[in-house]
N, C-alpha and C positions, 0 to 999 in steps of 0.2 A: 504494500500500500504506500510505502514511503516514496517509491520511485515514480508514482503516477502524477503528481503528489496529492495525497488525500489526508485530511485530518482524521486521526484515528480516535474514536471514542470507545472506551471500555466500560462495562457495567459489572458491578459486583454488589453483593448484599451481605449483611452480618445479622445474625440472630442474637437477640438479647432479651432477658427477662424485663417485664414492665418496670419493676422496681429499679433495675439498673438504668433503664432509659430515663426514668424520672430523675435519677441522680445526675445523669448527664445534662438533661434539660434544665434542671434547677441550679446547676453549677454556675458560677459567675461568668465563666467563659465556656459555653457548651461545645463550641467547635474545637477548642484546645483539649477539653476532656475526652471528646470522642476520638480525636487524633491520637492522643496518648494511649487510649484503650486499643486502638487498631495497631499502632506501631509497636506496642509492647507484646503483641501476640495474644493478649487476653481475649481479644475479639476477632476470631479468624474470619476472613472474607471468603465468600464463595463466588467464583468467577461465573458470570452469566454469559457474556459474549462481548464481541467488539464489531464495529463496523466503520467503514471509511466514508467520510463526508467530503464531497467536492466543495472546495472553498476558492472560487475563481478570483483572479486578480480584478481590481477595480478597472473601469474602462480606460482611463488615461495613464495608468502606471507605466506601461511600456514606452509610450511617447515621451513622458516626463523624464524617465531614466535616460532615454536616448538623447534628449535635448541637453540634459545635465552633463552627460559624458562627452557628446560631440561639440556642443557650442559653449558650454560652461567650463570645459576641460576639467571636470570634477572626477575624482575617483570615488565612485559610489560603492558603499559596502552595506551589508545587511547584518543585523544582530537578531538572532531568533532563538526561541526556546524549543523549537521543533526538533524532531529527530534530524540528525545531520544530513541524511539522504533526502528527506522532505525539504529541508531548507535549501539544499544545493539545487534541487529541481525547481523550486519556486524562484530562486535567484536567476537561474538560467532562463526560465520562462519570462521573467520580468525584464531581462536584459542587464541585470546587475553583474552577472557572471557570464563570461563568454566561454565557449567550448575550449578555446586555446588557453584559457586561464586556469582551467580545472586542475592542472598539475603544478601550478605555481606554489611555492613553499607556503605562503601565508594566505592564499585565496580562500581556503576552507579549513576551519578548525573547530574542535569542540571546546566546551567551556573550560575544561581542565587545561588544555594546551594554551588557550587564550590567557587564563589567569597566570600560568607559569611564565608567560612572556611579559605581561604588563602589570601583574600584581592584582590585588583585589581590594575592594573597599569594605571595611567592616561597618556593619550598621546595627543599631540597637532596635530591638522590637519593642514597640510601645503597646504592650498588651494590657 
């Protein structure tokens, strides 16, 4: 699905007693409590399925990228949280990345490689 490129949505569920659910809902931060229950393994998830969703580019993306590259002499890059193959295919489709640039050293990289090259910004969560 990543090579098409499609957005992949997965579905899962967890079973819990009503009393446990009330504890999560009544907690000061129910999202955090539920996240902790899931990540600690106390609340196992059952995978239901996944499907790919077509997420087309907006109408003028390709022409704007082309204008910026050709007339503005800009080096356009994309930062994405998508799977690296999905991001690569979207970048090619949008004109951000050209086929001959695919094998350039820094044209495509994952988050870990990017952070190792430029560092990272520590942020505080304001929960």
